FIZADREN-151285 format. One line per field, with one value per residue: z, x, y of N, C-alpha, C, O, CB in turn; residue in three letters; residue number from 0. Coordinates in steps of 0.2 Angstrom, whole numbers, plus 2048, in hexadecimal, padded with zeros to 3 digits. Glycine has a CB too. Layout:
# FIZADREN-151285
n.up = [Z  ...]
n.east = [X  ...]
n.north = [Y  ...]
ca.up = [Z  ...]
ca.east = [X  ...]
ca.north = [Y  ...]
c.up = [Z  ...]
c.east = [X  ...]
c.north = [Y  ...]
o.up = [Z  ...]
o.east = [X  ...]
o.north = [Y  ...]
cb.up = [Z  ...]
cb.east = [X  ...]
cb.north = [Y  ...]
type = [ALA  ...]
seq = [NUM  ...]
//
This chain:
# FIZADREN-151285
n.up = [2F1  2E9  2E5  2EB  2E4  2D9  2DC  2DD  2D0  2C1  2B4  2A3  29A  28E  27D  26D  25B  251  24D  248  24C  258  268  279  27E  27F  285  28F  298  2A8  2B8  2C1  2BB  2BB  2B2  2B3  2B3  2B8  2BA  2AF  2A4  2AB  2AF  2A2  29D  2A6  2A4  297  299  29F  296  28B  27E  26D  25F  250  244]
n.east = [242  235  232  238  23F  244  251  258  258  260  268  26B  278  278  274  27D  27D  277  26E  27A  285  282  285  28B  28C  29C  2A0  297  29A  2A0  2A8  29F  295  299  2A2  2B0  2BD  2CB  2D2  2D0  2D9  2E2  2D9  2D5  2E1  2E3  2D7  2DA  2E5  2E0  2D9  2D8  2E4  2DF  2DF  2E2  2E3]
n.north = [885  87E  870  862  858  85D  862  856  851  84B  854  855  85D  86A  866  866  866  859  84A  83E  846  84B  851  855  866  86C  877  879  86F  86A  868  867  860  853  850  851  847  842  837  82F  82B  822  818  814  80E  804  7FC  7F8  7F1  7E6  7DF  7D1  7CD  7CF  7C5  7CB  7C5]
ca.up = [2EC  2EB  2E3  2EE  2E0  2D4  2DE  2DC  2C9  2BD  2AE  29E  297  288  277  267  256  250  24A  249  24E  25E  26D  27E  27D  283  289  295  29D  2AE  2BD  2C5  2B8  2BC  2AC  2B4  2B5  2B7  2BA  2A9  2A0  2AE  2AF  29C  29D  2AA  2A1  291  29B  2A2  290  288  277  268  259  24A  23D]
ca.east = [240  22E  232  23E  242  248  258  25B  257  266  266  270  27B  275  277  27E  27D  271  270  281  28A  27F  28A  28A  28F  2A2  2A0  292  29C  2A4  2A9  298  290  29C  2A6  2B7  2C0  2D2  2D5  2CE  2DF  2E5  2D4  2D5  2E7  2E2  2D2  2DD  2EA  2DD  2D6  2DD  2E6  2DB  2E3  2DF  2E3]
ca.north = [881  87A  869  85F  853  861  862  850  84F  84C  858  855  863  86C  862  869  862  855  843  83B  84B  84E  851  85A  86C  86C  87E  878  86A  86C  863  866  85B  84D  84F  851  840  843  830  82B  828  81D  813  811  80A  7FE  7F8  7F5  7EC  7E0  7DC  7CC  7CF  7CD  7C4  7CF  7C2]
c.up = [2ED  2EA  2E6  2E9  2DA  2D6  2DC  2D4  2C5  2B7  2A9  29C  291  282  271  262  255  24C  24C  24D  255  264  273  27C  281  287  28F  29A  2A2  2B3  2C1  2C2  2B8  2B5  2AD  2B7  2B4  2B7  2B4  2A5  2A4  2AE  2A8  29B  2A0  2A7  29B  293  29D  29C  28E  281  272  262  253  244  23D]
c.east = [23A  22F  238  242  246  24F  25C  25B  25E  264  26C  272  277  278  277  27E  277  273  276  286  287  284  288  28E  295  2A2  29C  295  2A0  2A4  2A3  294  293  2A0  2AE  2B9  2C7  2D6  2D3  2D3  2E1  2E0  2D4  2DB  2E6  2DD  2D5  2E2  2E7  2DA  2DB  2DE  2E1  2DF  2DF  2E0  2DE]
c.north = [87D  873  866  85B  857  862  85C  84D  850  850  857  85C  864  868  867  864  85E  84F  840  83F  84E  84C  856  860  86C  872  87D  873  86D  867  862  861  854  84B  84F  84A  840  83C  82C  828  822  817  810  80C  804  7F9  7F4  7F0  7E5  7DC  7D7  7CE  7CC  7CB  7C7  7CB  7BC]
o.up = [2F3  2EE  2E3  2EA  2D7  2D1  2DA  2D3  2C6  2B4  2AB  29C  28D  283  270  263  259  249  252  250  257  264  271  279  287  28C  294  29F  2A1  2B2  2C4  2C5  2B5  2B4  2A8  2BC  2AF  2B4  2B3  2A3  2A1  2AE  2A7  298  29E  2A7  299  28F  29C  29D  28E  27E  273  260  252  23F  238]
o.east = [23A  22C  23E  248  24A  253  262  25F  261  25E  272  26E  275  27E  273  280  272  278  277  28A  28A  286  285  294  295  2A5  29D  292  2A4  2A1  2A2  28F  290  2A1  2B1  2B7  2C9  2DB  2D5  2D3  2E3  2E2  2D4  2DA  2E8  2DE  2D4  2E3  2E9  2D8  2E1  2DA  2E0  2E3  2D9  2DD  2DE]
o.north = [87A  86F  868  85A  854  861  85C  848  856  84E  858  860  860  866  86B  85E  85F  84E  840  83D  852  847  85B  85F  86C  872  881  873  871  862  85D  85E  850  845  84E  848  83D  83B  826  822  81D  811  80A  807  7FE  7F3  7EF  7EB  7E0  7D6  7D8  7D1  7C6  7D0  7C5  7CE  7B9]
cb.up = [2EA  2E6  2DC  2F5  2DD  2D4  2E5  2E0  2C6  2BC  2AF  298  297  286  276  267  256  24C  242  243  249  25F  26B  285  27E  27F  284  293  299  2B1  2C1  2C5  2B0  2BD  2A6  2B9  2B1  2BC  2C0  2A4  29F  2B6  2B0  296  29F  2B1  29F  28D  2A1  2A6  28B  288  276  266  258  24A  23D]
cb.east = [246  229  231  23C  23D  245  259  258  251  269  264  26E  282  276  272  284  283  26B  270  284  28B  278  291  28C  28B  2A8  29E  28B  2A0  2A1  2AF  295  28F  297  2A4  2B9  2BC  2D6  2D3  2CA  2E4  2E6  2CD  2D5  2ED  2DF  2CC  2E0  2EE  2D7  2D4  2D9  2ED  2D5  2E3  2E2  2EA]
cb.north = [87C  87D  868  85C  84F  868  864  84B  852  846  85F  850  863  873  85C  86E  85D  859  844  838  850  84B  851  857  872  86B  884  877  864  873  865  86D  85D  848  854  857  83B  847  82C  830  82D  81F  816  816  80E  800  7FC  7FB  7EF  7E2  7E1  7C5  7CE  7D1  7BC  7D6  7BF]
type = [MET  ALA  ASP  PRO  PHE  GLU  ARG  ALA  ALA  ALA  LYS  ALA  PRO  PRO  ILE  ILE  GLY  GLY  GLY  CYS  THR  GLN  ARG  TYR  ASP  PRO  GLU  ALA  LEU  SER  SER  GLU  LEU  GLY  THR  ASP  PHE  PRO  GLU  ALA  GLU  ALA  LEU  TRP  ALA  GLU  LEU  GLN  ALA  ASP  ARG  GLU  PRO  VAL  ASP  GLU  HIS]
seq = [0  1  2  3  4  5  6  7  8  9  10  11  12  13  14  15  16  17  18  19  20  21  22  23  24  25  26  27  28  29  30  31  32  33  34  35  36  37  38  39  40  41  42  43  44  45  46  47  48  49  50  51  52  53  54  55  56]
//
């Protein structure tokens, strides 16, 4: 590899769609890209429990 910084550069996965429907291509996502987060559900529950209830009236 000629450029030592090329290895350290982050690259976004391919994007599909456009405008408001633009999103990362789910077929291109993998754990190597940092998209695997098995603790997400537990973290979300913890964050929601820490929030103070909001009066909707």
